[in-house]
Every structure is written in structure tokens, then in C-alpha cells.
TIVO-2410 file (N, C-alpha, C; in nm, 3 decimals):
# residues 172
REC num residu      c1      c2      c3 atome chaine
REC   1      M   9.842  10.817   6.530     N      A
REC   1      M   9.752  10.911   6.594    CA      A
REC   1      M   9.615  10.847   6.618     C      A
REC   2      E   9.572  10.764   6.528     N      A
REC   2      E   9.443  10.698   6.542    CA      A
REC   2      E   9.443  10.601   6.660     C      A
REC   3      K   9.558  10.532   6.683     N      A
REC   3      K   9.567  10.441   6.797    CA      A
REC   3      K   9.556  10.518   6.929     C      A
REC   4      L   9.621  10.632   6.933     N      A
REC   4      L   9.615  10.715   7.053    CA      A
REC   4      L   9.473  10.764   7.078     C      A
REC   5      R   9.406  10.806   6.973     N      A
REC   5      R   9.268  10.853   6.987    CA      A
REC   5      R   9.177  10.740   7.032     C      A
REC   6      S   9.192  10.623   6.973     N      A
REC   6      S   9.105  10.512   7.012    CA      A
REC   6      S   9.136  10.464   7.153     C      A
REC   7      Y   9.262  10.476   7.196     N      A
REC   7      Y   9.297  10.434   7.332    CA      A
REC   7      Y   9.228  10.522   7.436     C      A
REC   8      F   9.227  10.651   7.413     N      A
REC   8      F   9.174  10.743   7.513    CA      A
REC   8      F   9.025  10.774   7.499     C      A
REC   9      F   8.968  10.757   7.380     N      A
REC   9      F   8.829  10.797   7.359    CA      A
REC   9      F   8.731  10.683   7.334     C      A
REC  10      S   8.777  10.565   7.297     N      A
REC  10      S   8.684  10.463   7.253    CA      A
REC  10      S   8.624  10.381   7.366     C      A
REC  11      D   8.703  10.346   7.466     N      A
REC  11      D   8.653  10.257   7.569    CA      A
REC  11      D   8.719  10.290   7.703     C      A
REC  12      Y   8.646  10.260   7.811     N      A
REC  12      Y   8.703  10.277   7.944    CA      A
REC  12      Y   8.813  10.173   7.964     C      A
REC  13      R   8.925  10.214   8.017     N      A
REC  13      R   9.036  10.123   8.045    CA      A
REC  13      R   9.031  10.081   8.192     C      A
REC  14      A   9.074   9.960   8.218     N      A
REC  14      A   9.086   9.906   8.354    CA      A
REC  14      A   8.956   9.919   8.432     C      A
REC  15      K   8.848   9.867   8.376     N      A
REC  15      K   8.717   9.881   8.441    CA      A
REC  15      K   8.712   9.813   8.578     C      A
REC  16      I   8.749   9.687   8.582     N      A
REC  16      I   8.742   9.611   8.708    CA      A
REC  16      I   8.840   9.667   8.810     C      A
REC  17      Q   8.960   9.703   8.763     N      A
REC  17      Q   9.061   9.758   8.853    CA      A
REC  17      Q   9.017   9.892   8.911     C      A
REC  18      S   8.950   9.972   8.830     N      A
REC  18      S   8.906  10.103   8.880    CA      A
REC  18      S   8.794  10.089   8.983     C      A
REC  19      I   8.709   9.989   8.967     N      A
REC  19      I   8.606   9.964   9.068    CA      A
REC  19      I   8.670   9.921   9.200     C      A
REC  20      W   8.767   9.832   9.192     N      A
REC  20      W   8.839   9.789   9.313    CA      A
REC  20      W   8.918   9.904   9.373     C      A
REC  21      Y   8.976   9.986   9.289     N      A
REC  21      Y   9.050  10.103   9.336    CA      A
REC  21      Y   8.960  10.195   9.418     C      A
REC  22      K   8.843  10.223   9.365     N      A
REC  22      K   8.748  10.309   9.436    CA      A
REC  22      K   8.705  10.246   9.569     C      A
REC  23      R   8.674  10.117   9.567     N      A
REC  23      R   8.630  10.050   9.690    CA      A
REC  23      R   8.740  10.053   9.796     C      A
REC  24      L   8.861  10.020   9.757     N      A
REC  24      L   8.971  10.019   9.853    CA      A
REC  24      L   9.002  10.159   9.906     C      A
REC  25      L   8.988  10.258   9.820     N      A
REC  25      L   9.008  10.395   9.864    CA      A
REC  25      L   8.903  10.436   9.966     C      A
REC  26      Y   8.778  10.398   9.944     N      A
REC  26      Y   8.671  10.428  10.040    CA      A
REC  26      Y   8.694  10.355  10.172     C      A
REC  27      V   8.736  10.229  10.166     N      A
REC  27      V   8.764  10.154  10.289    CA      A
REC  27      V   8.879  10.221  10.366     C      A
REC  28      Y   8.982  10.263  10.294     N      A
REC  28      Y   9.095  10.330  10.359    CA      A
REC  28      Y   9.051  10.462  10.423     C      A
REC  29      L   8.966  10.536  10.356     N      A
REC  29      L   8.917  10.662  10.413    CA      A
REC  29      L   8.830  10.638  10.536     C      A
REC  30      I   8.752  10.532  10.535     N      A
REC  30      I   8.673  10.497  10.654    CA      A
REC  30      I   8.767  10.465  10.770     C      A
REC  31      F   8.869  10.387  10.743     N      A
REC  31      F   8.968  10.352  10.844    CA      A
REC  31      F   9.038  10.476  10.899     C      A
REC  32      R   9.082  10.565  10.811     N      A
REC  32      R   9.150  10.687  10.853    CA      A
REC  32      R   9.058  10.779  10.933     C      A
REC  33      S   8.934  10.792  10.890     N      A
REC  33      S   8.843  10.880  10.964    CA      A
REC  33      S   8.812  10.825  11.103     C      A
REC  34      I   8.804  10.693  11.116     N      A
REC  34      I   8.784  10.633  11.249    CA      A
REC  34      I   8.906  10.659  11.337     C      A
REC  35      L   9.026  10.647  11.279     N      A
REC  35      L   9.147  10.677  11.355    CA      A
REC  35      L   9.152  10.824  11.397     C      A
REC  36      W   9.117  10.914  11.307     N      A
REC  36      W   9.114  11.055  11.341    CA      A
REC  36      W   9.011  11.084  11.449     C      A
REC  37      L   8.896  11.017  11.442     N      A
REC  37      L   8.795  11.037  11.547    CA      A
REC  37      L   8.841  10.980  11.681     C      A
REC  38      A   8.916  10.868  11.678     N      A
REC  38      A   8.966  10.809  11.801    CA      A
REC  38      A   9.069  10.900  11.868     C      A
REC  39      H   9.145  10.973  11.791     N      A
REC  39      H   9.247  11.064  11.844    CA      A
REC  39      H   9.204  11.210  11.826     C      A
REC  40      F   9.076  11.233  11.834     N      A
REC  40      F   9.022  11.365  11.804    CA      A
REC  40      F   9.077  11.474  11.896     C      A
REC  41      E   9.081  11.448  12.024     N      A
REC  41      E   9.121  11.552  12.119    CA      A
REC  41      E   9.267  11.595  12.097     C      A
REC  42      V   9.352  11.502  12.063     N      A
REC  42      V   9.493  11.534  12.041    CA      A
REC  42      V   9.513  11.608  11.909     C      A
REC  43      L   9.439  11.568  11.807     N      A
REC  43      L   9.461  11.625  11.673    CA      A
REC  43      L   9.377  11.748  11.644     C      A
REC  44      F   9.254  11.752  11.695     N      A
REC  44      F   9.162  11.859  11.658    CA      A
REC  44      F   9.102  11.935  11.776     C      A
REC  45      G   9.125  11.890  11.898     N      A
REC  45      G   9.062  11.949  12.015    CA      A
REC  45      G   9.112  12.089  12.046     C      A
REC  46      E   9.063  12.143  12.157     N      A
REC  46      E   9.101  12.279  12.197    CA      A
REC  46      E   9.250  12.290  12.228     C      A
REC  47      H   9.308  12.183  12.279     N      A
REC  47      H   9.449  12.182  12.314    CA      A
REC  47      H   9.525  12.084  12.223     C      A
REC  48      S   9.497  12.092  12.096     N      A
REC  48      S   9.558  11.998  12.001    CA      A
REC  48      S   9.705  12.031  11.980     C      A
REC  49      I   9.774  11.939  11.915     N      A
REC  49      I   9.917  11.956  11.890    CA      A
REC  49      I   9.941  12.051  11.773     C      A
REC  50      V   9.837  12.083  11.698     N      A
REC  50      V   9.847  12.174  11.585    CA      A
REC  50      V   9.762  12.297  11.614     C      A
REC  51      Y   9.818  12.413  11.599     N      A
REC  51      Y   9.744  12.536  11.626    CA      A
REC  51      Y   9.679  12.588  11.497     C      A
REC  52      S   9.581  12.672  11.513     N      A
REC  52      S   9.511  12.732  11.399    CA      A
REC  52      S   9.564  12.872  11.375     C      A
REC  53      S   9.554  12.915  11.252     N      A
REC  53      S   9.595  13.049  11.215    CA      A
REC  53      S   9.481  13.115  11.140     C      A
REC  54      P   9.412  13.210  11.203     N      A
REC  54      P   9.293  13.269  11.141    CA      A
REC  54      P   9.322  13.378  11.037     C      A
REC  55      E   9.420  13.357  10.954     N      A
REC  55      E   9.454  13.454  10.851    CA      A
REC  55      E   9.395  13.411  10.717     C      A
REC  56      S   9.360  13.508  10.637     N      A
REC  56      S   9.310  13.479  10.503    CA      A
REC  56      S   9.427  13.486  10.404     C      A
REC  57      I   9.433  13.389  10.313     N      A
REC  57      I   9.539  13.389  10.213    CA      A
REC  57      I   9.485  13.409  10.073     C      A
REC  58      G   9.359  13.432  10.061     N      A
REC  58      G   9.296  13.454   9.931    CA      A
REC  58      G   9.164  13.382   9.925     C      A
REC  59      L   9.074  13.433   9.846     N      A
REC  59      L   8.938  13.380   9.842    CA      A
REC  59      L   8.934  13.233   9.801     C      A
REC  60      I   8.999  13.198   9.694     N      A
REC  60      I   8.997  13.060   9.646    CA      A
REC  60      I   9.084  12.969   9.733     C      A
REC  61      K   9.200  13.018   9.773     N      A
REC  61      K   9.292  12.938   9.855    CA      A
REC  61      K   9.234  12.907   9.992     C      A
REC  62      D   9.150  12.995  10.042     N      A
REC  62      D   9.089  12.973  10.173    CA      A
REC  62      D   9.001  12.849  10.177     C      A
REC  63      L   8.952  12.805  10.064     N      A
REC  63      L   8.868  12.685  10.061    CA      A
REC  63      L   8.944  12.561  10.106     C      A
REC  64      A   9.075  12.557  10.081     N      A
REC  64      A   9.156  12.443  10.122    CA      A
REC  64      A   9.202  12.454  10.267     C      A
REC  65      F   9.179  12.568  10.330     N      A
REC  65      F   9.224  12.590  10.466    CA      A
REC  65      F   9.110  12.628  10.560     C      A
REC  66      V   8.994  12.572  10.537     N      A
REC  66      V   8.877  12.603  10.621    CA      A
REC  66      V   8.903  12.559  10.765     C      A
REC  67      L   8.953  12.438  10.784     N      A
REC  67      L   8.979  12.389  10.919    CA      A
REC  67      L   9.099  12.457  10.982     C      A
REC  68      Y   9.201  12.482  10.904     N      A
REC  68      Y   9.324  12.542  10.956    CA      A
REC  68      Y   9.300  12.685  11.005     C      A
REC  69      S   9.218  12.757  10.935     N      A
REC  69      S   9.195  12.897  10.973    CA      A
REC  69      S   9.083  12.914  11.074     C      A
REC  70      N   9.021  12.805  11.115     N      A
REC  70      N   8.911  12.812  11.210    CA      A
REC  70      N   8.946  12.728  11.332     C      A
REC  71      S   8.934  12.782  11.449     N      A
REC  71      S   8.970  12.709  11.571    CA      A
REC  71      S   8.851  12.640  11.637     C      A
REC  72      E   8.736  12.642  11.573     N      A
REC  72      E   8.617  12.578  11.629    CA      A
REC  72      E   8.631  12.426  11.623     C      A
REC  73      V   8.611  12.360  11.736     N      A
REC  73      V   8.624  12.215  11.744    CA      A
REC  73      V   8.510  12.146  11.671     C      A
REC  74      W   8.391  12.203  11.677     N      A
REC  74      W   8.274  12.139  11.615    CA      A
REC  74      W   8.290  12.131  11.463     C      A
REC  75      L   8.362  12.225  11.402     N      A
REC  75      L   8.381  12.222  11.258    CA      A
REC  75      L   8.469  12.103  11.217     C      A
REC  76      S   8.571  12.077  11.295     N      A
REC  76      S   8.656  11.960  11.268    CA      A
REC  76      S   8.576  11.832  11.283     C      A
REC  77      L   8.494  11.826  11.384     N      A
REC  77      L   8.409  11.709  11.404    CA      A
REC  77      L   8.311  11.692  11.287     C      A
REC  78      L   8.256  11.801  11.240     N      A
REC  78      L   8.166  11.797  11.125    CA      A
REC  78      L   8.239  11.745  11.000     C      A
REC  79      F   8.360  11.791  10.976     N      A
REC  79      F   8.437  11.745  10.860    CA      A
REC  79      F   8.467  11.596  10.870     C      A
REC  80      L   8.504  11.548  10.989     N      A
REC  80      L   8.535  11.406  11.005    CA      A
REC  80      L   8.412  11.318  10.988     C      A
REC  81      W   8.300  11.359  11.043     N      A
REC  81      W   8.177  11.279  11.027    CA      A
REC  81      W   8.127  11.284  10.882     C      A
REC  82      A   8.143  11.398  10.817     N      A
REC  82      A   8.104  11.407  10.675    CA      A
REC  82      A   8.193  11.317  10.590     C      A
REC  83      L   8.322  11.314  10.620     N      A
REC  83      L   8.413  11.225  10.549    CA      A
REC  83      L   8.373  11.080  10.567     C      A
REC  84      L   8.343  11.043  10.689     N      A
REC  84      L   8.301  10.905  10.717    CA      A
REC  84      L   8.171  10.871  10.644     C      A
REC  85      L   8.075  10.961  10.646     N      A
REC  85      L   7.946  10.938  10.581    CA      A
REC  85      L   7.961  10.925  10.429     C      A
REC  86      V   8.034  11.016  10.367     N      A
REC  86      V   8.049  11.013  10.221    CA      A
REC  86      V   8.128  10.889  10.178     C      A
REC  87      A   8.228  10.850  10.256     N      A
REC  87      A   8.306  10.730  10.223    CA      A
REC  87      A   8.221  10.604  10.235     C      A
REC  88      V   8.138  10.597  10.338     N      A
REC  88      V   8.050  10.480  10.354    CA      A
REC  88      V   7.948  10.476  10.240     C      A
REC  89      L   7.890  10.590  10.206     N      A
REC  89      L   7.794  10.594  10.094    CA      A
REC  89      L   7.862  10.555   9.963     C      A
REC  90      G   7.984  10.599   9.942     N      A
REC  90      G   8.057  10.560   9.821    CA      A
REC  90      G   8.087  10.411   9.819     C      A
REC  91      L   8.115  10.354   9.935     N      A
REC  91      L   8.147  10.211   9.942    CA      A
REC  91      L   8.025  10.125   9.912     C      A
REC  92      V   7.909  10.166   9.958     N      A
REC  92      V   7.789  10.085   9.934    CA      A
REC  92      V   7.727  10.112   9.798     C      A
REC  93      G   7.785  10.203   9.723     N      A
REC  93      G   7.741  10.223   9.585    CA      A
REC  93      G   7.651  10.342   9.563     C      A
REC  94      I   7.625  10.420   9.665     N      A
REC  94      I   7.542  10.540   9.648    CA      A
REC  94      I   7.636  10.657   9.623     C      A
REC  95      R   7.661  10.685   9.495     N      A
REC  95      R   7.751  10.796   9.464    CA      A
REC  95      R   7.704  10.865   9.337     C      A
REC  96      I   7.733  10.990   9.334     N      A
REC  96      I   7.706  11.072   9.217    CA      A
REC  96      I   7.839  11.094   9.148     C      A
REC  97      Y   7.841  11.078   9.018     N      A
REC  97      Y   7.967  11.095   8.946    CA      A
REC  97      Y   8.026  11.232   8.975     C      A
REC  98      F   8.147  11.234   9.017     N      A
REC  98      F   8.228  11.353   9.038    CA      A
REC  98      F   8.196  11.428   9.167     C      A
REC  99      I   8.072  11.449   9.204     N      A
REC  99      I   8.038  11.535   9.317    CA      A
REC  99      I   8.079  11.472   9.450     C      A
REC 100      G   8.043  11.347   9.472     N      A
REC 100      G   8.079  11.281   9.598    CA      A
REC 100      G   8.229  11.265   9.614     C      A
REC 101      D   8.297  11.229   9.506     N      A
REC 101      D   8.441  11.213   9.512    CA      A
REC 101      D   8.512  11.347   9.527     C      A
REC 102      L   8.457  11.451   9.467     N      A
REC 102      L   8.513  11.585   9.485    CA      A
REC 102      L   8.496  11.631   9.630     C      A
REC 103      L   8.383  11.599   9.690     N      A
REC 103      L   8.360  11.631   9.829    CA      A
REC 103      L   8.458  11.557   9.920     C      A
REC 104      L   8.485  11.430   9.890     N      A
REC 104      L   8.584  11.354   9.966    CA      A
REC 104      L   8.721  11.419   9.957     C      A
REC 105      W   8.759  11.458   9.837     N      A
REC 105      W   8.889  11.522   9.817    CA      A
REC 105      W   8.896  11.653   9.895     C      A
REC 106      F   8.790  11.733   9.889     N      A
REC 106      F   8.784  11.860   9.961    CA      A
REC 106      F   8.797  11.839  10.111     C      A
REC 107      L   8.726  11.742  10.165     N      A
REC 107      L   8.731  11.715  10.309    CA      A
REC 107      L   8.870  11.670  10.353     C      A
REC 108      V   8.929  11.580  10.277     N      A
REC 108      V   9.061  11.528  10.313    CA      A
REC 108      V   9.168  11.636  10.298     C      A
REC 109      I   9.159  11.719  10.195     N      A
REC 109      I   9.255  11.829  10.179    CA      A
REC 109      I   9.249  11.921  10.301     C      A
REC 110      N   9.130  11.954  10.346     N      A
REC 110      N   9.116  12.041  10.463    CA      A
REC 110      N   9.169  11.974  10.590     C      A
REC 111      I   9.141  11.847  10.607     N      A
REC 111      I   9.193  11.775  10.725    CA      A
REC 111      I   9.345  11.768  10.719     C      A
REC 112      H   9.399  11.738  10.602     N      A
REC 112      H   9.544  11.731  10.588    CA      A
REC 112      H   9.610  11.867  10.609     C      A
REC 113      N   9.548  11.973  10.564     N      A
REC 113      N   9.606  12.106  10.588    CA      A
REC 113      N   9.601  12.142  10.735     C      A
REC 114      K   9.500  12.095  10.805     N      A
REC 114      K   9.492  12.117  10.950    CA      A
REC 114      K   9.602  12.040  11.022     C      A
REC 115      L   9.629  11.918  10.976     N      A
REC 115      L   9.726  11.830  11.042    CA      A
REC 115      L   9.861  11.830  10.970     C      A
REC 116      Y   9.894  11.936  10.901     N      A
REC 116      Y  10.012  11.937  10.815    CA      A
REC 116      Y  10.141  11.891  10.884     C      A
REC 117      P  10.170  11.932  11.007     N      A
REC 117      P  10.296  11.887  11.068    CA      A
REC 117      P  10.305  11.737  11.092     C      A
REC 118      S  10.192  11.668  11.091     N      A
REC 118      S  10.194  11.524  11.117    CA      A
REC 118      S  10.178  11.440  10.990     C      A
REC 119      L  10.182  11.501  10.874     N      A
REC 119      L  10.162  11.426  10.749    CA      A
REC 119      L  10.287  11.350  10.707     C      A
REC 120      T  10.263  11.245  10.631     N      A
REC 120      T  10.372  11.168  10.571    CA      A
REC 120      T  10.358  11.174  10.420     C      A
REC 121      G  10.451  11.113  10.351     N      A
REC 121      G  10.442  11.107  10.205    CA      A
REC 121      G  10.319  11.030  10.159     C      A
REC 122      G  10.277  10.933  10.237     N      A
REC 122      G  10.157  10.857  10.202    CA      A
REC 122      G  10.032  10.943  10.206     C      A
REC 123      D  10.028  11.037  10.297     N      A
REC 123      D   9.913  11.128  10.303    CA      A
REC 123      D   9.908  11.219  10.181     C      A
REC 124      L  10.023  11.266  10.138     N      A
REC 124      L  10.028  11.349  10.018    CA      A
REC 124      L   9.990  11.269   9.894     C      A
REC 125      L  10.031  11.143   9.891     N      A
REC 125      L   9.992  11.055   9.780    CA      A
REC 125      L   9.842  11.029   9.783     C      A
REC 126      L   9.786  11.017   9.902     N      A
REC 126      L   9.640  11.000   9.915    CA      A
REC 126      L   9.566  11.119   9.856     C      A
REC 127      N   9.617  11.241   9.879     N      A
REC 127      N   9.554  11.359   9.820    CA      A
REC 127      N   9.550  11.349   9.668     C      A
REC 128      Q   9.657  11.305   9.608     N      A
REC 128      Q   9.662  11.293   9.462    CA      A
REC 128      Q   9.572  11.180   9.413     C      A
REC 129      F   9.569  11.069   9.485     N      A
REC 129      F   9.480  10.960   9.446    CA      A
REC 129      F   9.334  11.002   9.455     C      A
REC 130      L   9.301  11.079   9.557     N      A
REC 130      L   9.163  11.127   9.570    CA      A
REC 130      L   9.128  11.226   9.458     C      A
REC 131      F   9.225  11.305   9.417     N      A
REC 131      F   9.201  11.398   9.306    CA      A
REC 131      F   9.172  11.320   9.177     C      A
REC 132      F   9.251  11.219   9.148     N      A
REC 132      F   9.226  11.139   9.028    CA      A
REC 132      F   9.100  11.055   9.042     C      A
REC 133      N   9.064  11.018   9.164     N      A
REC 133      N   8.942  10.942   9.188    CA      A
REC 133      N   8.817  11.019   9.145     C      A
REC 134      C   8.826  11.151   9.144     N      A
REC 134      C   8.711  11.232   9.106    CA      A
REC 134      C   8.663  11.203   8.965     C      A
REC 135      V   8.754  11.172   8.874     N      A
REC 135      V   8.714  11.154   8.735    CA      A
REC 135      V   8.713  11.008   8.691     C      A
REC 136      I   8.751  10.917   8.780     N      A
REC 136      I   8.741  10.775   8.747    CA      A
REC 136      I   8.597  10.733   8.757     C      A
REC 137      S   8.548  10.672   8.653     N      A
REC 137      S   8.408  10.636   8.647    CA      A
REC 137      S   8.387  10.497   8.708     C      A
REC 138      S   8.270  10.476   8.765     N      A
REC 138      S   8.232  10.344   8.814    CA      A
REC 138      S   8.110  10.291   8.741     C      A
REC 139      V   8.053  10.373   8.653     N      A
REC 139      V   7.941  10.333   8.568    CA      A
REC 139      V   7.985  10.353   8.425     C      A
REC 140      Y   7.976  10.248   8.346     N      A
REC 140      Y   8.033  10.253   8.211    CA      A
REC 140      Y   7.921  10.249   8.107     C      A
REC 141      L   7.886  10.367   8.059     N      A
REC 141      L   7.782  10.380   7.958    CA      A
REC 141      L   7.845  10.380   7.819     C      A
REC 142      K   7.774  10.330   7.722     N      A
REC 142      K   7.826  10.324   7.585    CA      A
REC 142      K   7.744  10.411   7.491     C      A
REC 143      T   7.719  10.534   7.531     N      A
REC 143      T   7.650  10.626   7.441    CA      A
REC 143      T   7.755  10.707   7.366     C      A
REC 144      G   7.722  10.751   7.247     N      A
REC 144      G   7.816  10.822   7.164    CA      A
REC 144      G   7.814  10.972   7.180     C      A
REC 145      T   7.769  11.021   7.293     N      A
REC 145      T   7.761  11.166   7.312    CA      A
REC 145      T   7.899  11.223   7.342     C      A
REC 146      K   7.912  11.352   7.323     N      A
REC 146      K   8.039  11.420   7.352    CA      A
REC 146      K   8.069  11.416   7.502     C      A
REC 147      W   7.964  11.427   7.584     N      A
REC 147      W   7.985  11.422   7.728    CA      A
REC 147      W   8.042  11.288   7.770     C      A
REC 148      N   7.993  11.178   7.713     N      A
REC 148      N   8.043  11.046   7.747    CA      A
REC 148      N   8.188  11.029   7.696     C      A
REC 149      E   8.218  11.083   7.579     N      A
REC 149      E   8.355  11.075   7.531    CA      A
REC 149      E   8.450  11.153   7.621     C      A
REC 150      L   8.404  11.264   7.674     N      A
REC 150      L   8.485  11.342   7.766    CA      A
REC 150      L   8.506  11.265   7.897     C      A
REC 151      K   8.401  11.197   7.947     N      A
REC 151      K   8.415  11.114   8.066    CA      A
REC 151      K   8.513  11.000   8.043     C      A
REC 152      I   8.508  10.939   7.925     N      A
REC 152      I   8.601  10.832   7.891    CA      A
REC 152      I   8.743  10.885   7.888     C      A
REC 153      L   8.763  11.002   7.829     N      A
REC 153      L   8.896  11.062   7.822    CA      A
REC 153      L   8.951  11.088   7.962     C      A
REC 154      F   8.872  11.152   8.047     N      A
REC 154      F   8.918  11.182   8.182    CA      A
REC 154      F   8.945  11.054   8.262     C      A
REC 155      H   8.860  10.955   8.246     N      A
REC 155      H   8.878  10.827   8.313    CA      A
REC 155      H   9.011  10.764   8.271     C      A
REC 156      N   9.034  10.757   8.142     N      A
REC 156      N   9.156  10.693   8.093    CA      A
REC 156      N   9.281  10.773   8.130     C      A
REC 157      L   9.274  10.905   8.128     N      A
REC 157      L   9.388  10.987   8.169    CA      A
REC 157      L   9.418  10.967   8.318     C      A
REC 158      A   9.314  10.957   8.399     N      A
REC 158      A   9.335  10.935   8.543    CA      A
REC 158      A   9.396  10.798   8.570     C      A
REC 159      I   9.354  10.697   8.495     N      A
REC 159      I   9.411  10.563   8.511    CA      A
REC 159      I   9.559  10.565   8.477     C      A
REC 160      V   9.595  10.630   8.366     N      A
REC 160      V   9.736  10.641   8.327    CA      A
REC 160      V   9.815  10.720   8.431     C      A
REC 161      A   9.758  10.828   8.482     N      A
REC 161      A   9.827  10.910   8.581    CA      A
REC 161      A   9.851  10.832   8.711     C      A
REC 162      I   9.755  10.753   8.753     N      A
REC 162      I   9.771  10.672   8.874    CA      A
REC 162      I   9.880  10.567   8.853     C      A
REC 163      M   9.881  10.504   8.736     N      A
REC 163      M   9.985  10.405   8.709    CA      A
REC 163      M  10.123  10.469   8.709     C      A
REC 164      I  10.135  10.589   8.652     N      A
REC 164      I  10.263  10.659   8.651    CA      A
REC 164      I  10.305  10.695   8.793     C      A
REC 165      Q  10.211  10.741   8.873     N      A
REC 165      Q  10.244  10.775   9.012    CA      A
REC 165      Q  10.288  10.654   9.091     C      A
REC 166      L  10.221  10.542   9.073     N      A
REC 166      L  10.262  10.421   9.143    CA      A
REC 166      L  10.400  10.377   9.100     C      A
REC 167      C  10.429  10.387   8.973     N      A
REC 167      C  10.562  10.352   8.924    CA      A
REC 167      C  10.668  10.446   8.982     C      A
REC 168      L  10.638  10.574   8.992     N      A
REC 168      L  10.732  10.669   9.051    CA      A
REC 168      L  10.754  10.642   9.200     C      A
REC 169      V  10.648  10.604   9.272     N      A
REC 169      V  10.661  10.573   9.413    CA      A
REC 169      V  10.752  10.452   9.430     C      A
REC 170      Y  10.733  10.348   9.350     N      A
REC 170      Y  10.818  10.230   9.361    CA      A
REC 170      Y  10.960  10.260   9.314     C      A
REC 171      L  10.977  10.348   9.219     N      A
REC 171      L  11.110  10.385   9.172    CA      A
REC 171      L  11.187  10.458   9.281     C      A
REC 172      V  11.119  10.552   9.347     N      A
REC 172      V  11.185  10.630   9.452    CA      A
REC 172      V  11.205  10.544   9.576     C      A
***
């Protein structure tokens, strides 16, 4: 039990790999947002291949379907430019722990829900990687506070979860 506790609470695991993971994820999001902007009229325009449904499915659930339930073209453009901006800021190192990555996840979830008929398994895997990216740390402090121990725990759990997911993807 002590080994398990020290593994998850004592030190950040895979520090260098997690920094590279975050950088590559930001580069991939920049690439995807540029592709989405290049094909904007087909995917998000007034005559797009995906239609909108302005129905409410619940107060909390509606947050994931902001683009899908709204037919305004400018909102889709705003989401794509915000995704590009936050990904570029994350790549150059200007990020706030959890908030910027949570915003990235929120933006991509909404874009993916809008483009649901055109998604692949890789897009769904990207959603999960972005979710785990929210708690992966890129700044490694060695203070003994409870908050830092909680950050270490979430970081290490996310690293293990990503490794398990990659193993499952290769297995399947």
C-alpha cells in the first residue's frame, strides 16, 4: 500500500513525456482548426452538410451542444478562432493550469458535436486525450501542500489513463 501511495502522491510521473504530449496536442489542434477553417463553408456555413437542431436537452447537457443547437455561422467561427488562439497560447507556454486546457476541451467537444456525422474514432480519442490533458501538469512544484498532492495525484492518474487508452487502441 505504501508503494502505491508513493507512486501516485510523491512525485510527478513522466515529466518530459507529458510536456511533449501537451505540445504535440496543441500542434495537432492548431492543424485541425486550420483545416476546419479552410473547409468552413462546407462544415459550418449556412448550407453545411450538417444541420442544426435548436432543441434543449437539459441545462448542463446544453453546454456540450452550443454549436449544434445554434445555426448562427458567426458562433462557429468564434469557436474555431478561440480554439486556434488558445492552442497557440498553450504551445508558446502561456497557459493557466486547468482553465486553458478545460476551455480547449469544451471548444473541441462543441465542434465535434456539431460535426458528429463526420467524426472518426480518432476524433473521439482526441476528446478523451483533451479531457486528460486538463489535469496533466506542465509546471512541477515541490511544495508539501494538500493542493499540490492533489495535483500530483490527478497528473499521475491521467498519465496512467492515457497509457491504458493507448494500449487499448493498439490492442483493438
